[in-house]
C-alpha positions as CSV (number, residue, x, y, z in Angstrom):
1,M,-12.7,-5.3,5.0
2,S,-10.1,-8.1,5.5
3,A,-7.2,-5.8,6.5
4,V,-4.9,-7.7,8.7
5,A,-2.1,-6.3,10.9
6,A,1.2,-8.1,10.7
7,P,2.8,-9.3,13.9
8,A,3.2,-6.9,16.9
9,G,5.6,-4.2,16.1
10,D,5.6,-4.8,12.3
11,S,4.5,-1.9,10.1
12,V,2.9,-3.8,7.5
13,V,-0.9,-4.0,6.7
14,K,-2.1,-6.7,4.3
15,V,-5.5,-6.7,2.7
16,K,-6.6,-9.8,0.8
17,S,-8.0,-9.0,-2.6
18,R,-11.0,-10.6,-4.1
19,Y,-9.4,-10.2,-7.5
20,G,-6.6,-11.5,-9.5
21,V,-3.3,-9.5,-9.6
22,D,-4.1,-7.6,-12.9
23,E,-7.6,-6.9,-11.9
24,T,-6.6,-5.7,-8.4
25,I,-4.0,-3.4,-10.1
26,S,-6.5,-2.0,-12.6
27,R,-9.1,-1.4,-9.9
28,I,-6.6,0.3,-7.5
29,K,-5.4,2.6,-10.4
30,A,-9.0,3.4,-11.3
31,D,-9.9,4.2,-7.8
32,V,-6.9,6.4,-7.3
33,E,-7.8,8.2,-10.4
34,K,-11.4,8.7,-9.4
35,K,-10.3,10.3,-6.1
36,G,-8.1,12.7,-7.9
37,I,-4.9,11.2,-6.6
38,K,-1.8,11.5,-8.7
39,F,-0.6,8.1,-9.8
40,F,3.2,8.0,-10.4
41,S,4.2,4.4,-11.2
42,A,3.7,0.7,-11.4
43,I,6.9,-1.3,-11.2
44,D,6.6,-5.0,-12.2
45,Q,9.1,-6.6,-9.8
46,A,8.4,-10.1,-11.1
47,K,9.3,-8.8,-14.6
48,L,12.4,-7.3,-13.3
49,A,13.3,-10.6,-11.5
50,A,12.7,-12.5,-14.8
51,D,14.9,-10.2,-16.7
52,A,17.5,-11.1,-14.1
53,G,17.0,-14.8,-14.5
54,I,15.1,-15.0,-11.2
55,N,11.6,-16.6,-10.6
56,L,9.4,-14.3,-8.6
57,R,5.6,-14.6,-8.0
58,P,3.5,-11.8,-9.3
59,S,4.6,-8.6,-7.5
60,T,3.9,-5.0,-8.5
61,L,4.8,-1.8,-6.5
62,L,2.4,1.1,-7.1
63,T,3.3,4.6,-6.1
64,F,0.7,7.5,-5.9
65,G,-0.1,10.3,-3.7
66,N,-1.8,13.7,-3.2
67,P,1.1,16.1,-3.0
68,P,-0.8,18.8,-1.0
69,L,-1.4,16.1,1.7
70,G,1.9,14.1,1.4
71,V,4.2,17.2,1.4
72,Q,2.8,18.1,4.9
73,F,4.8,15.0,6.2
74,L,8.0,16.2,4.5
75,T,7.7,19.7,5.8
76,S,7.4,18.3,9.4
77,N,10.4,16.1,8.8
78,P,12.1,15.8,5.4
79,N,13.2,12.2,6.1
80,A,9.5,11.3,5.7
81,G,10.3,11.5,2.0
82,L,11.6,7.8,2.5
83,D,7.9,6.8,2.9
84,W,6.2,9.2,0.5
85,P,4.6,9.0,-2.0
86,V,2.5,6.2,-0.8
87,R,3.7,2.7,-1.8
88,L,1.2,-0.2,-2.3
89,L,2.5,-3.6,-3.1
90,V,0.2,-5.9,-4.9
91,T,1.5,-9.5,-4.6
92,Q,0.4,-13.2,-5.0
93,D,1.4,-15.8,-2.5
94,A,2.3,-19.5,-3.0
95,M,-1.5,-20.3,-2.5
96,G,-2.5,-18.0,-5.3
97,R,-4.1,-15.4,-2.9
98,V,-3.5,-11.8,-3.9
99,W,-2.6,-9.3,-1.3
100,V,-2.5,-5.4,-1.2
101,V,0.3,-4.5,1.2
102,Y,1.3,-1.1,2.7
103,T,3.0,0.5,5.6
104,D,0.8,1.6,8.4
105,F,0.7,5.4,8.4
106,A,0.6,5.6,12.3
107,W,4.0,3.7,12.1
108,I,5.4,6.1,9.6
109,A,4.4,9.1,11.9
110,R,6.3,7.3,14.7
111,R,9.3,6.4,12.6
112,H,9.8,10.0,11.7
113,R,8.7,11.3,14.9
114,I,6.0,13.5,13.3
115,A,3.6,14.7,16.0
116,D,2.2,17.8,14.4
117,R,0.4,16.3,11.4
118,N,-2.2,14.1,13.2
119,D,-5.2,15.2,11.0
120,A,-3.1,14.6,7.8
121,F,-2.1,11.2,8.9
122,K,-5.8,10.5,9.8
123,M,-6.8,11.6,6.3
124,A,-4.0,9.5,4.6
125,S,-5.1,6.4,6.7
126,K,-8.8,7.0,5.7
127,V,-7.8,7.3,2.0
128,I,-5.6,4.2,1.9
129,G,-8.4,2.4,3.6
130,S,-10.9,3.4,1.1
131,I,-8.6,2.4,-1.8
132,T,-7.7,-1.0,-0.4
133,S,-11.5,-1.6,0.4
134,S,-12.3,-1.3,-3.4
135,V,-10.6,-4.7,-3.8
136,A,-10.8,-6.2,-0.4
137,S,-12.1,-9.8,0.2
138,K,-15.1,-9.9,2.5
139,W,-13.4,-12.6,4.7
140,A,-10.8,-11.8,7.2
141,V,-7.6,-13.8,7.0
142,D,-5.3,-14.6,9.8
143,S,-2.2,-12.5,9.7
144,T,0.0,-15.5,10.5
145,S,-1.3,-17.4,7.3
146,G,1.1,-15.9,4.9
């Protein structure tokens, strides 16, 4: 899989998609549904920008989650609700590459000082890895390339 970590200390994980924006979103939504995960919303940020008279490359924020898993983080620290449900951004860069971007779950655990839900975080990381692998390009991309 071509997941690349952002620069040291950054919590962003970027996965290069082998598909266009619409196909990437469609495949992610289908994979989420197939896994029995609840899909909450797709926010077309480029459309919102266009409605405001601002040009923005394609950018759609997807939110989804498995409440029995995600709520475990909130029961450990209610402030974790800032990062749950899962947020996954599908965006296109200036070179036309499509990226699936999310916050590293280990970073979320550290951010909220959650030390009593390691198994749940491992499961969440495994699931997001599986979801992003359904669209991932086979070639790794340097994280500094944009």
